[in-house]
N, C-alpha and C positions, 0 to 999 in steps of 0.2 A: 583908766583902770581896765584891766583885762577881765572880762566877764566869763570865767570858765564855766562851761556847761557841756554836759555829755548827753543832752536829751535827744540829739540826732544820731547818736552812735548806733551801730548795728545791734548792740547788746545792751540790756539794762545795766546801768552802773550803780553800785551801792551808794546810798546817800553819804555815808561817812567818807568815802573816797572823794566825792565831789567837794564836801566841806573841807577836807584836808588840803586838797589841791588849791582851792580858793584862798584858804587861810595862809598857806605857806608861800603861795605866789605873791600875795600881798606882803608878807613878812620879808620876802626876798628883797623888796624895794625899800624897806625901812632901815634906818641906821641901826647897826648891830651893836655888839659889845666892843669890837676893835676896828670895825670897818664902817665907812659911811654907806648910805643907801646907794650912792652912785658907784662906789667900789664893788658892792655886792652884786649889783646888776651887771657891771662890767665883767665880773668873774663868771656870771652865768653866760654872758655872751661869748667869752673866751672859751668856756667849756664846750659850747656848741661849735666853735671855730677849730678847736684842736685837731679833729680828724682830718682837716684839710691841710695840715702842716707838712711840707716836704721834708724838713729835718726829722720830724717824728716818724715819718714813713721810712726814711733811710735808717734811723736808729732801730726801728722795729724789725727791719729785715736783717740787721747786722748781728753777728754772733754775740757781740756785746755792745749795748748802746753807748758805752763810755769811750768807744773807739771813733765815734763820729762827732765831729765838731761843726759848728755853724750857728746860724741864727734862726729862731722860730719865725714862722709866718703868723705873726700875731695881728690883732686889730689895732695895736699901737696905743692902747689906753692905759694898760697896767704896767708896773715895773717888770723888768725882764725876769727877776727872781720869782715873781708870782706867776708869770707866764710859764716858766720852767716847771713849777709845781703843778699847775693845771694841766699842761700838755702831757707831762710824763704820767700823771695819775690816770688821765683819760685814755692815753694810747698804749701804755706799756706798764700796767700796774704790777705785774707778776715779777718784774725785775728791779723793783725799787730796793735800795740798800740803805743801811744806816749812814754810810759814808755820803750818799747822795743827800739825805736829809740834813746831815751836819753841814754839808756844803751850802744848802739854802740858808741855814741859820748864820753861817759865817758871812754870807753875802748880804745879811741885813734883815732877813725875814724873821719875825718873832714866832715862837711856838703858838702864841695866842692867835695871831693872824693866819698861821698855817691851818689851825683847827677850824677857825671860822670859815675860811675859804673852802675847806673840805666840806663843811656843812652846806654852803651855797652850791657847790658842785653836785653834791648828792641829791639835793632837792631838785635841781635842774634836770639831772639825768633821770631821776625817778619819774618826774612828770612827763618829760619828753619821750622816754621809752614806753610809758603807758599809752600815750597818744599814738605812737608808731605801732604799738601792739594791737590796738583796736582799729587801726587803719584810718586815722584822721590826722590832719595837719597839726604840727606842734603850735603851741600858743605863742603869741607875741610876748616879748619880755615886758614886765611892768615898768612904769615910769618911776624913777628913783624919787624918794621923799627926802626933803632937806633935814638937817639935824646932825648932831654929833654922836659918836659912839659913847656908850656908858663907861667903858674902861673898868668894868667890875671884874675882878679876878678872884676866883675861889682859892683856898689854900691847897692847891694841887701840887703834887711832887712827882718827879721822875721816878718810876719804879717798874711797872709792868710793860711800858711802851717807850717808844722814842720820845714822845711828847709827855709833858706832865699830865697826870690824871688825878682825879679826886676819888679816892676809894671811899667805901662806906665809913671806915674808921675816921678818915679825915673830914668827912662831911658831917658826922655826928656832932651835935651841939652848935652847928653853924646855921647861917641863913640858907644853906644849900641842902639841908636834910631832905627836902622834897624830891631831890633827884632819885633817891632810893625808896622813900616812903615805906610801904609795907612789903616791898619785894623780898621774897624769901631766897630767890636765886638771882644772881647778877652775873651776866656773861661778860666776857672781855669786850665784845662788840658794844654792849651798852655803855661800858665805861670809856670807850675810845675818845669821845668828844667832851668829856666832863670838864676839861679845862675851860670850855666855853658853855656854861650850863644852858643858855638859851638855844643852842644847837641841839642839845639833848632834848629839851622840851619840844622844839619844833620838829626836827627830823625823826629822832628816835622815839619821840612821844607820839605826836599826832600822825605823821606820815606812816611810820612803821605800825602803829596801832591799826590804822585803816587798811593797809595793804597786807600785813602779815597776820598778826593776831593781837587782840586787845591786851594791854598790860594787866587788866583786871580779870583775864580769862581764868577760870577755875581749874582747867585741866580736863574737864569733862568734854569729850568729843561732841556730845549733843548740844553743848552750850556755844560752840564755835559758830558764829554767824556767817559762814562761808559756804559756797556751793561745792567745795572740795574738802577732803579730809587733811589732817596734819601730815600723814605720810605722803599724800599726793603733793601738798605744798612743798615739802622737803625734797621730794624727787625733782620737781621743777627747779627749785632753788639750786640743788646740786648740779643739775645739768647746765643751767645758766652760768653758775660760778665756774664750772669747768671750761665752758666755751670762752668765757671772758678772762680766763687765767687769774681768777680772783681766789686766793687761798689765804688762810691764816692758821 
């Protein structure tokens, strides 16, 4: 088990960030909804490997990534269709298209596995870039736990996105009402992974609550438990999104 601790970091790290990283690093290794623990850890490993891929570098430099054919430099653990998803999202997210997504589905990847893999990637990237940002080594990946996925699917439908999502209306009266709870305002980002509710609970719940702003935040700037203000947070987020080519 990886014992995540930031006690030797150059800056004090808030307790909720430490708790979130420990909890989600452990969850990464557990059987998920559609993926085994071993598959989830393999996705995290491939997420780290993607920037080293020659094919991805060539595609990134090309006028269109779809003009370059070849094989990914993968770790050889995951199916090629999952490797394609991971590598493209990591290395060239601003040029993803609906046709590309449909191609993954036609090749055998299910929307449910696509979304869960995305959650694993997001968790890995969030923890890794945090470590890099404070100048420490990234953590070893956790050991996978045995067990089978739950295969629990909410009544999500295709509507606002390429993948099915569970809107508040669809969640009302079901076992998934907790996703929205008492939230008065629900962003598209929050709904993005609702096809796999546990990824909402883990990444958009615990991780985003710790790093961005708590879901129960009242809107009063004096109640935000951060060292910087909301405008400062948004300014940093905007700059990072621009540098990463991350738009929606």
